[in-house]
C-alpha positions as CSV (number, residue, x, y, z in Angstrom):
1,M,-9.7,-20.6,45.2
2,S,-8.8,-17.6,43.1
3,I,-6.6,-18.3,39.9
4,L,-3.3,-16.5,39.7
5,I,-2.9,-14.5,36.6
6,T,0.7,-13.7,35.6
7,Q,2.3,-11.4,33.0
8,E,4.0,-14.6,31.4
9,N,0.3,-16.0,30.8
10,V,-0.8,-12.8,29.3
11,L,2.3,-12.4,27.0
12,N,2.0,-16.0,25.9
13,K,-1.6,-15.3,24.7
14,L,-0.7,-12.2,23.2
15,S,2.1,-13.7,21.3
16,G,-0.5,-15.5,19.4
17,V,-1.9,-12.1,18.0
18,Q,-0.5,-11.1,14.7
19,E,0.1,-7.5,13.4
20,P,-1.9,-8.4,10.1
21,E,0.6,-6.2,7.9
22,L,3.8,-7.1,9.7
23,H,3.0,-10.7,9.8
24,R,4.6,-10.9,13.2
25,D,3.2,-11.1,16.7
26,L,2.4,-8.2,19.0
27,V,5.1,-9.5,21.6
28,S,7.9,-10.1,19.3
29,L,7.3,-6.7,17.8
30,N,7.3,-5.2,21.5
31,M,4.0,-3.5,20.8
32,I,2.8,-4.3,24.3
33,K,3.5,-1.4,26.9
34,D,2.3,-0.9,30.6
35,L,1.0,-4.5,31.2
36,K,-0.7,-4.6,34.7
37,I,-2.6,-7.2,36.5
38,D,-4.9,-6.2,39.3
39,G,-6.7,-9.2,40.6
40,E,-9.0,-10.3,37.8
41,K,-8.4,-7.2,35.7
42,V,-5.7,-7.0,33.1
43,S,-4.8,-3.7,31.4
44,F,-2.1,-2.8,28.8
45,T,-1.4,-0.4,26.0
46,I,-0.8,-1.6,22.3
47,V,1.7,0.7,20.6
48,L,0.9,0.8,16.9
49,T,3.4,1.6,14.3
50,T,1.1,4.5,13.0
51,P,-1.8,6.4,14.6
52,A,-3.4,5.9,11.1
53,C,-3.2,2.2,11.3
54,P,-6.3,1.0,9.2
55,L,-6.4,-2.4,11.1
56,K,-6.2,-1.1,14.7
57,T,-9.9,-2.2,15.5
58,Q,-9.0,-5.8,14.3
59,I,-5.7,-5.7,16.4
60,E,-7.5,-4.5,19.6
61,R,-10.3,-7.1,19.1
62,E,-8.1,-10.1,18.7
63,A,-5.9,-8.9,21.6
64,R,-8.9,-8.6,23.9
65,Q,-10.2,-12.0,22.9
66,A,-6.8,-13.6,23.5
67,V,-6.6,-12.2,27.0
68,E,-10.3,-12.9,27.9
69,S,-9.6,-16.6,27.2
70,I,-7.1,-16.8,30.1
71,A,-8.8,-18.4,33.1
72,G,-9.6,-16.0,35.9
73,V,-9.6,-13.0,33.6
74,K,-12.8,-11.0,34.1
75,S,-12.0,-7.6,32.7
76,V,-9.6,-6.4,29.9
77,E,-8.6,-2.8,29.4
78,I,-6.8,-1.8,26.4
79,K,-5.4,1.5,25.3
80,L,-4.1,2.3,21.9
81,D,-1.0,4.4,21.3
82,A,1.4,5.0,18.4
83,D,5.1,5.3,18.0
84,V,6.0,5.8,14.2
85,P,9.2,4.0,13.3
86,S,11.9,5.7,11.4
87,D,12.8,4.4,7.9
88,G,16.3,4.2,9.1
89,R,17.7,6.6,6.3
90,N,20.4,9.1,7.4
91,R,19.2,12.6,7.2
92,G,22.2,13.9,9.0
93,L,23.1,16.3,6.2
94,F,20.4,18.7,7.3
95,Q,20.1,17.3,10.8
96,L,16.3,16.8,10.3
97,P,14.5,14.7,12.9
98,I,12.1,13.5,10.1
99,R,11.1,9.8,10.6
100,N,9.7,9.3,7.1
101,A,9.7,11.4,4.1
102,L,7.1,10.8,1.2
103,A,7.1,12.4,-2.2
104,I,3.6,12.8,-4.1
105,A,4.3,13.1,-7.8
106,S,2.5,13.0,-11.2
107,G,3.8,12.8,-14.7
108,K,1.7,15.8,-15.8
109,G,-0.4,18.7,-14.3
110,G,-4.1,18.8,-13.6
111,V,-4.4,15.3,-12.0
112,G,-5.1,16.6,-8.5
113,K,-1.7,15.8,-7.1
114,S,-1.6,18.8,-4.8
115,T,-5.2,18.0,-3.6
116,V,-4.2,14.5,-2.8
117,A,-1.0,15.5,-1.0
118,V,-3.0,18.0,1.1
119,N,-5.6,15.7,2.1
120,I,-3.1,13.0,3.0
121,A,-1.2,15.2,5.3
122,V,-4.3,16.7,7.1
123,T,-5.8,13.1,7.5
124,L,-2.5,11.9,9.1
125,A,-2.4,14.9,11.4
126,K,-6.0,14.4,12.4
127,K,-5.1,10.8,13.4
128,G,-2.5,12.0,15.7
129,A,0.6,12.1,13.8
130,R,3.2,14.8,13.6
131,V,3.1,16.0,9.9
132,G,4.9,18.5,7.7
133,L,3.8,19.4,4.2
134,L,6.4,20.9,1.8
135,D,5.3,22.5,-1.2
136,A,8.2,21.7,-3.7
137,D,6.3,22.9,-6.7
138,I,8.3,26.2,-7.1
139,Y,6.7,27.4,-10.3
140,G,3.0,26.8,-9.0
141,P,2.7,26.9,-5.3
142,N,-1.0,26.2,-4.4
143,I,-0.6,24.6,-1.1
144,P,-1.1,27.8,0.9
145,T,-4.4,28.4,-0.7
146,M,-5.5,24.8,-0.2
147,M,-4.5,24.9,3.5
148,G,-5.9,28.3,4.1
149,V,-2.8,30.0,5.2
150,T,-1.3,33.3,3.8
151,H,1.8,33.8,5.7
152,L,4.6,32.4,8.0
153,P,4.9,33.2,11.7
154,P,7.9,35.4,12.7
155,A,11.1,33.7,12.1
156,T,13.7,32.9,14.6
157,E,17.1,34.5,14.6
158,S,18.4,31.4,12.5
159,K,15.4,29.7,11.0
160,L,12.2,30.2,9.2
161,L,9.1,28.7,11.1
162,P,6.6,26.8,9.1
163,A,2.9,27.9,9.0
164,L,0.5,25.7,11.0
165,A,-2.9,24.8,9.5
166,H,-5.1,21.7,10.4
167,G,-2.5,20.4,12.7
168,V,0.0,20.3,9.8
169,R,3.3,22.3,9.5
170,V,3.5,23.9,6.0
171,M,6.1,25.5,4.1
172,S,5.8,26.8,0.4
173,I,7.7,29.5,-1.8
174,G,4.2,31.0,-2.0
175,F,4.6,32.5,1.4
176,L,7.9,34.2,0.3
177,V,6.8,35.8,-3.0
178,K,3.9,38.2,-4.2
179,P,0.8,36.2,-5.4
180,D,1.2,37.3,-8.9
181,Q,5.0,37.1,-9.1
182,P,6.4,34.3,-11.5
183,L,9.5,32.5,-10.7
184,I,11.6,32.4,-13.9
185,W,14.4,30.2,-12.4
186,R,16.9,28.1,-13.9
187,G,17.7,24.7,-12.3
188,P,20.5,25.8,-9.8
189,M,18.2,28.5,-8.2
190,L,15.5,25.9,-7.8
191,H,17.9,23.4,-6.3
192,S,19.1,26.1,-3.8
193,A,15.4,26.9,-2.8
194,I,14.6,23.2,-2.3
195,R,17.8,22.8,-0.1
196,Q,16.7,25.9,2.0
197,F,13.5,24.6,2.6
198,L,15.0,21.7,4.2
199,S,17.9,23.5,6.0
200,D,16.6,26.8,6.8
201,V,13.1,25.9,8.2
202,E,12.4,24.7,11.9
203,W,10.4,21.7,11.0
204,G,10.8,20.1,14.5
205,E,10.4,16.4,15.0
206,L,8.1,14.8,12.4
207,D,6.6,11.4,11.8
208,Y,5.8,12.3,8.2
209,L,7.0,15.0,5.8
210,I,4.7,15.0,2.8
211,I,6.4,16.5,-0.2
212,D,4.2,17.9,-3.0
213,L,6.4,17.8,-6.1
214,P,5.8,19.8,-9.4
215,P,4.5,17.8,-12.4
216,G,6.8,16.1,-14.7
217,T,10.4,14.6,-14.1
218,G,12.4,17.7,-14.0
219,D,15.0,19.5,-11.7
220,A,12.8,19.6,-8.6
221,A,12.4,15.8,-8.0
222,L,16.2,15.4,-8.8
223,S,17.1,18.1,-6.4
224,L,14.9,16.8,-3.7
225,A,16.1,13.1,-4.0
226,Q,19.6,14.3,-3.8
227,S,19.1,16.5,-0.8
228,L,16.7,14.4,1.3
229,P,16.6,10.5,1.4
230,L,13.0,9.7,0.7
231,S,11.1,6.8,2.3
232,G,9.3,6.4,-0.9
233,G,7.1,8.0,-3.6
234,V,3.5,8.0,-4.8
235,I,2.3,8.4,-8.2
236,V,-1.0,10.2,-8.9
237,T,-2.7,9.7,-12.3
238,L,-6.1,9.9,-14.0
239,P,-7.6,6.9,-15.7
240,Q,-6.9,8.3,-19.1
241,Q,-4.2,7.0,-21.5
242,V,-2.5,10.3,-21.8
243,S,-2.1,10.8,-18.0
244,L,-1.1,7.1,-17.8
245,D,1.8,7.6,-20.2
246,D,3.2,10.6,-18.3
247,A,2.6,8.8,-14.8
248,R,4.5,5.9,-16.1
249,R,7.5,8.3,-16.6
250,G,7.0,9.6,-13.2
251,L,7.2,6.2,-11.7
252,E,10.3,5.4,-13.7
253,M,11.8,8.6,-12.4
254,F,11.5,7.4,-9.0
255,R,13.1,4.1,-9.7
256,Q,16.0,5.7,-11.5
257,L,16.5,8.0,-8.5
258,N,16.4,4.8,-6.1
259,V,13.3,6.0,-4.4
260,P,11.0,3.1,-3.4
261,V,7.7,3.4,-5.2
262,I,4.9,3.0,-2.5
263,G,2.2,2.8,-5.2
264,V,-0.2,4.3,-7.5
265,I,-3.4,6.5,-6.9
266,E,-6.1,7.1,-9.3
267,N,-7.8,10.3,-9.0
268,M,-11.2,11.4,-10.5
269,S,-11.9,7.8,-11.3
270,F,-15.7,8.2,-11.8
271,L,-18.5,10.5,-11.3
272,E,-21.5,9.2,-9.4
273,L,-24.7,10.4,-10.9
274,P,-28.0,11.1,-8.9
275,D,-29.5,7.8,-9.9
276,G,-26.5,5.9,-8.4
277,T,-24.9,5.1,-11.8
278,K,-21.3,5.8,-12.4
279,M,-19.9,8.0,-15.4
280,D,-16.3,7.1,-16.3
281,I,-15.4,10.5,-17.7
282,F,-11.7,9.7,-18.0
283,G,-11.8,6.2,-18.7
284,F,-11.8,3.2,-16.4
285,G,-9.2,1.3,-14.5
286,G,-6.1,2.9,-15.8
287,G,-4.4,3.4,-12.5
288,K,-4.7,-0.1,-11.5
289,R,-3.3,-1.3,-14.8
290,L,-0.4,1.0,-14.4
291,A,0.3,-0.5,-11.0
292,E,0.0,-4.1,-12.2
293,E,2.2,-3.5,-15.3
294,A,4.8,-1.7,-13.0
295,G,4.7,-4.4,-10.4
296,V,3.7,-1.8,-7.5
297,P,0.7,-1.7,-5.2
298,F,-2.4,0.0,-6.4
299,I,-3.3,2.1,-3.3
300,G,-6.9,3.1,-4.3
301,S,-9.2,5.2,-6.4
302,I,-10.8,8.7,-5.7
303,P,-14.2,9.7,-7.2
304,I,-15.0,13.1,-8.7
305,D,-16.7,15.4,-6.3
306,A,-17.1,19.4,-6.8
307,R,-16.8,19.6,-3.0
308,V,-13.1,18.6,-3.2
309,R,-12.6,21.7,-5.4
310,T,-14.5,23.9,-3.1
311,G,-12.5,22.6,-0.1
312,G,-9.3,23.4,-1.8
313,D,-10.3,26.9,-2.9
314,S,-11.5,27.7,0.6
315,G,-8.5,26.3,2.6
316,Q,-10.8,23.7,4.2
317,P,-9.6,20.3,2.8
318,V,-12.6,17.9,2.1
319,V,-11.5,15.4,4.7
320,I,-12.1,18.2,7.4
321,S,-15.0,20.0,5.8
322,D,-17.0,16.8,4.7
323,P,-15.4,13.8,6.3
324,E,-18.3,11.5,5.8
325,L,-18.4,12.1,1.9
326,P,-17.6,9.0,-0.2
327,V,-14.7,11.0,-1.7
328,S,-13.4,11.9,1.9
329,K,-13.6,8.2,3.0
330,S,-11.6,7.3,-0.2
331,L,-9.0,9.8,0.7
332,I,-8.8,8.6,4.4
333,D,-8.7,5.0,3.3
334,I,-5.7,5.9,1.0
335,S,-3.9,7.9,3.8
336,E,-4.2,5.1,6.1
337,A,-3.0,2.5,3.4
338,I,0.1,4.7,2.7
339,A,0.9,5.0,6.4
340,A,0.7,1.4,6.9
341,K,3.1,0.6,3.8
342,I,5.4,3.1,5.2
343,S,5.5,1.5,8.6
344,V,5.9,-2.0,7.2
345,A,8.9,-0.8,5.1
346,A,10.6,0.9,8.1
347,V,10.0,-2.1,10.4
348,N,11.3,-4.5,7.8
349,T,14.5,-2.6,7.3
350,S,17.7,-4.0,8.7
351,N,18.0,-0.7,10.8
352,F,14.9,-1.1,12.6
353,I,15.4,-2.2,16.4
354,P,12.2,-2.5,18.3
355,I,12.4,-0.8,21.8
356,N,11.2,-3.0,24.7
357,L,8.0,-1.4,25.7
358,V,6.9,-4.0,28.2
359,G,6.8,-3.0,31.9
């Protein structure tokens, strides 16, 4: 006699599978979609909170094991999908359908902040997310070069259209001025430009808007925080003390602007020599110490590799041109960790109401 497999049985088993970072089960989070039973075969979709979920393999494996333990089940087919939750912040001022906005900052220049922002944006897009990249570094707009784009597409009657590169929608003042033209602007002009990048650009619906802030704690960060509610901010630093001192100011800037600090990234952490030893050119462990002292997460460290610079100069970010390099894997891991932290924060807000996806 064949054993009857029911949806209730399957959901009961799946209710024992935890989303590792949200610490809640897949069923109560309404992450199970399109559950079907065909004789001895069970199929369903797990809807993750980000396509860049770093633990999706673990979630799929545990869900499969749970359903396979049901008497009578011979086959389990699982599809993975993603629906990025909104952080719940009201961006109605500009009517922007942006679910999450993340600022990448540093206390000083020369730490690779723009490189990190570019590779995060490209990684998230490569994973399947809808991503925008806003170059808010008005005085030193390097994003067009790093993304390999030189101009915007033709504008509509009412809006500018962002450039598209590596699956990312890109906007920068660099598209609107001559390459050698300096912008000698006071604060009000900069504030107006940032507001226009938000209101006059047809971004479309985005899962993530990544914003590359200029170095320091000046007008641009203040204008951005006043104009666009941010999901959070990330600080990029070098291990050296001078960089850490400035990065600490950037971190406190986010706090004074009531922007949640997602964490700290340490760039150029070490140089791996041909014999496998590591040279700490800029010191050791400074980024982790800063994170511990500030009580925020340490997201990860990025080694020194000349191919990162080559990728930026050629408009082919290293996670695209050489994804198997250790530096690329570090950047990918960091991007996934940031996406996971943003999702956890969004789901844990009081504004988050899961949609019933079962059926």
